[in-house]
Residue, then its C-alpha position, 0 to 999 in steps of 0.5 A: m338017447t345014445a351013449e354018445a349023446a349022453t357023454l357029449r363033452f364041452g372041453p373037459i366037461a361031460l355034458a348032461p344028456g340033452i345038452s348041446r355044445l351050443n347050449a353050453s356056449a350060450f351058458m358061458l356067454a350068460s356067465f360072462i355078462t350076468i355077474g359083471f353087470m350085476i356088480f358094475i351097478n355097485i361100481g357105478n353107484a360110487y360115481v353116482l353118489n359123488e357126481n350126481l348127488g354129491i353125498p359127503q364121503r363120511e355118509q357113503g358107507g351107510v348109503t351104500g349099505l342101504f342100497l345093498i340092503i334094499n337090493e337084497i330085500s328084493l332078492l329075498i322076496l323074488m329069488p325063491l319065486a324065480g326058482i319056482l317059476s324056472d321049474r315050471i316055465g323053464r330056465r331060459t325064460v326066467m333068465l332072459g326076463g331077468l336080464l331085460i329088467m336089469a337093462l331097464g334098471y341101467v337106463l333109469y339109475p343115472l337119471a335119479t336126483s335123490i336117494p329115494e329115487l335110487v332106492v326105487y331103481r335099485a329095487l327094480f334092478a334087483a328084480g332082474v338080478a333075482g331072475a338072471t343070477g338065480m338061473l345062472g346057478t341053476i343052469t350050472h347044475d343042469y348042463s353038466q354031469e355030476q363027475s364034471r360039476g367042479k369043472m363046470i363051476a370052474l369054467s363058469s367062474i372063469m367066464i364070470v371073472l373075465g366078464s367082471l374084468f371086462v365090464a369093470d375095465v371098459f366101463r370104468r373108463l367111459p366117463g373119463v372118455f366122454q368128459a374128455r370130449g366135452m360132456d359134463g360129469i353127470t351126462a358122461g355117467q348117463y351115457t356109460f349106464w345106457i351103453a351097459a343097458a344096450a350091451i345086456a339087451v343085445s346079449c339077450i338075443f344070442l342067449r335066446l338062440g343058444l340056451k335050452g328051453g324048458t326044464p330038465a323034468q318032462p311036463q308030466d314029471r314036473p312037481p305041482l306048484r304047492v310041492l315046489v313052494r315047500s321043497g326048499l325048506k323041506h330039503a334042509t333036513n339034509p345036513r349037507i343042504a343045510l350046510a350049503y344054505a349056511a355057506a350061501f349066507i356067507g358066500r354071496s356076502d363075500l361077492v357083494i362085499l368085494g364088489s362094493f366096499t373094495v371099490l368104495w374103499g379105493t375111491m375114498a383113498g383116491l379122493d383123500q389123495g386129491m384125485g377127481t371123482a372119475e379118477a378115484v373111482k377108476s383107482g377103486t375099480m382097479l382093486f376089484i380088477m386085481a382081486n378078480i384076476a387072482a380069482l381067475f387064475w385060482s378058479y380052475c384049481i378050486g374046480l379040480i379040488i371040488d371034483r377030487c374031494n368029498r364036497v363037504t371037504a371042499l367047502a371046508i377048504g374053500t371057506a378056510l381060504g375065505t377066512v384068511g382072505f377077508t380077515a387079512m384085509g384088517l391089516v391094510d391101511d391104504p388099499l392103493a399102496p403096493a404093499a396091499i397087493p398080496f392082500i387083494i390077491m388073497l381076497g380074490i382067491g378066498q371069495v371064489s373058493c367059498f362061492s364055488t365050493a358052496q355051489a358044488l355042494i348044493g348042486q350035488e344034493a339038490p334033487v333034479r325035479e326040484r332043483g330050481a326051488v332048492l337053488g332059489t332057497f339057496g339064493l334066499c339064504g344068500a340074500i339074508g346074509i347080504i342084508i346082514a353083512t352089508g347093514i353091519g358092514g356099512w356101519l363098520f365102514d363109517n364108524w370103525r374102519y374101512a376094513g370093517p366089512f371084510v373082517l366081519v365076513g372073514l369071521a363069518n367064514a370061520v364059523i362055516v369052516i367049523l360047521a363043515l368039519i362037523v358035517r364032514l364027520k357026522s354026515p359026509g355024503t358021497m361023490p360019483a368018484a367015491r374012491d378018489a374022495i378025501 
């Protein structure tokens, strides 16, 4: 391995040895499509509940919470398995398998005629999400050198936001376009979901050609399966990994609450104002888009903070921003009103800050040979957090206030801030440029 190969750069990012610019470019494509299509199922869910099934508005918060719980129970079981498999058969294989299962979920979802059918299709979709999103986090850390990890997370986050904006903006319009051409509402929704499935399948061709195969460890160095199964919990004795697990418990809840209840709240507000279903969902989706635009512009800033700070300090900053962004939504009465815009912007900043800083900390601390398994446990903690947050959040949405899920997650972020400060004082760890840490 030459020094030049070891320091190959992808823009501002120092790539890990053995990683090419083609590999990095393919990873950016994966970032662009994976989370966008993972989240769009939640946006499309509001359309299916109203147009296909005719679920009463007062019941939709609980139904949405149920679907998210089913989704996360599936992730709870499958995400650690995906991480273990990736340490044995490679990241690319697991990611492509996951994306193709997601595409199948998109084919089936708009065909459902009852809640039980949707539950089955959502569980199938979640199996794909476990493989695809689990590998997205793992590859983030495989492809960059430690001193550039914050920038890699930032650039990946920017692509995630751009992809989420693209998917949400383009696909939210399609039902209206198809209806304008004479289709009924149900058929228009089906065509929208099926185009999403086709887009995922086509993307898989490019990812197969661009992502690096295999695992970071050589075959003779790969840990035995029994070691990988135990490694996620074993490494929780490291207080910084334990802190990252706790942050995952909240960080992924941030993402799902933003992607689900923001759209649902906006949709309800639109329906209350007399909009049709397609128009109300479009208005709700605009809130999600607005929050992601804010996250887009903030992503590189939080990346710079991550690379200049001790990673525990960065996590404290990120979760503090999450606390402010989510709890402030409790002050909003009408999310579609112009006065709500600053709160939506802060919501996006808080979400991406919490998510990115947790990713950076776990990436620094996870051992290379067992990284997939440790990140699988990281994802497992996130799944548990989402089950609890969406279950309680759905009840709060229906029985207290539409802002209830956001306030809940904001308070949970505040708990992580306290834990991060304790770990910073007692076990701060190090970073590559230790002299620049604060």
